[in-house]
N, C-alpha and C positions, 0 to 999 in steps of 0.2 A: 587634589585641591585646585591645581591650575586649570584642569578641565572644567571643574565646577565654576571657577571664576570666569573662564571663557564662555561657558554656557550662559551664565547669568548676564554677562556683558553683551553677548550677541543677541540674546533674547530680548533684553531691555532695549537695545538699539533697534531691533526689528520692530518692537512695539511703538517706539517713538517715531520710526519711519512711517508707520501706518497712521498714527494719531496726528502727528504734526501737520502733514498736508491737508488732512480733513479740517483741522482747526483753522489753518491759514486760509483754506478755501472758503470756509464759513464767513470769516471776517472779510475776505475779499468780496464775496457776493453781497454781504451786508453793506460794505463800503460803496460798491457799484450801485446797489439799490438806492442808497441814500443820495448819491450823486444824480442818478436818473430821476429820482423823485423830485429833487430840487430843481432840475432842469425843466421838467414838465409841469411843475406847479403853476407857473404863470399861465401856461397854455391850458391847463386843466381848469383853472379858475375862470378863464375866458369862456371856455366851452360850457362850463356849468351855469353860466348866465342865461343859457338857452332854456326855455320852459321844459319842465319834466326831465331834466338831464341829471342822472345820478353820478356821484363821484367816480364809482368803479368804471362806468361806461366812458366817462370823460377821460380817465386815466388810460383806458384801452385805446381810445381815439388818439390820445397824445402820443402813445408809444408807436402806434401805426404810422402817424405822421413823421415821427423821428426816423422810422425804418425807411419810409419813402424818401426822406431827405438824404439818408445815407446812400440809397440806391441811385438817386439823381447825381450825387457827388461822384459815385462810382462810374456813372456814365460819362461825366465830365472828364474824369481822370483818363478815360480811354481815348480822348481826343488828343491831338498833338500838343495843343497849348496846355491842356490839363496835365498831361504827363510831364511836361517841362516844369510847370509850377510845383507839382507834387515832388519831383526829383529835387528841386531846390529846397523845399520844406523838409524833405526826408533827410537830406545830407547835412543841413545846417541847424535844424531845430529838433526834430523827432529823435535823432540818434543820441541826444543828450539825456533823454528820459531813461531812467533805470529799467532794465529788462525789456526795453522796446525791441531791440534786435532779435532777441530770442523769441519773443512773442510773435514778431513778424514772420520769422522763419517757420515757427510751429504752425502758424495759421496757413502759410503756403503749403505745408505738408498736408493739412486737413482738406484744403480745397483742391489738392492735386496739381499745383503749379510745378514748373520744371526745376526750380532751384532745389538742390538736394544737399543740405548741410550734413545729413546723415548718410553714410555710405552703405550701411547694411544693418539688419536687425539681428540681435543676439539674445540668448538666454545665458546669463553669467552668474558665477558665484562670487559674492563679496563677503560672505560670512564663513566661519569655520565649520560649516555643515553643508548639507545638500540643498539648501534653499537656493532657488533660481530667481533672478530678477530680469524683467524685460528691459532691454536697453538698445541704444543706437551707437554704432561705431562712428566717432567723429575724427579719429586719426589712427594711423598705424605707424609703429616705430621700428627702426632698424634691428633692435634686439628682439623683435617678435611681440612686444607688448602692444596692447590696444588701449586707446583712450575711449571710454564708453560713457555716454550720458544716459542716466536713468530718470526719466520724467516721473513726476508724482501723479498718482491717480487723480482724476477729476480736473487737476490743474497742471497740465504738462509744461507750462512755462517755468516751473520750478522743479528742482530735483537734485540728484547727486552726480558728480563728475568723478570717475575713478580711472586709474591707470592699472590695468590688469595683465597678468601673465596670459600667454596664449592658451595654456591648458585650462584656464578658468573660464574661457569664453567659447560658447557654442553658437555658431552662425545659423540663422534660420532663413530658409528660402521662401520668405513672404515679403510683400511690399511694405515700405515704411508706413504708408497710409493705413494698411490693415492692422499693423501693430499699434499705431497711434490711436485708432478707434477702440481697440481693446483696452488700452490704458485709460482712456477717457471714460469708458463705460465700466470701470472698476473690475476689469478682467473678463468681462463677457466676450466670448469668442476666442479665448486663449487656447482652446483645443486645436485651433488651426496652427498655432505656433509650435505646439509639441508634435503635431503630425509632420511638420516640415523640418524638424530638428536634425541637423547633419551629425 
């Protein structure tokens, strides 16, 4: 009976673990889409005043303009004055935003910057069966335990944080960037992880 209860509990939890990130990602994308739509609406309406301009084309032009603005801001941040201003904003304003720090570190991993909040990639057991999850070691403890972060598929800025015994953790000889790309693409390329499993 206990095994059946454990099976039902772990299976249900595993299902929630798959469904919840997808639902959250859907609402996050819709929320971002609504914000972007609201931001570009004035620009879209302005562009649509031009003869023979359709709304779809106007939206595309607006998005391209926003991307160009982001690129220009990125260039400014690379200058000495830009770095100084961004550091001030980053330290006093942006860090207050929920999830900003994790999002920032995750983005750095994706673009291959030097900061490494994750020391290594692992395949680990967190259920009472042989299910393996892709995670990243964030800390190692004197008693041999690992603190491991398991990002959600599609949206790696959310996930689970677990403290696991050494025997439940298998280190993988792949880069953090490779593992992160696999997570974002819903497991595509996971064969590389199993090939390198120690």
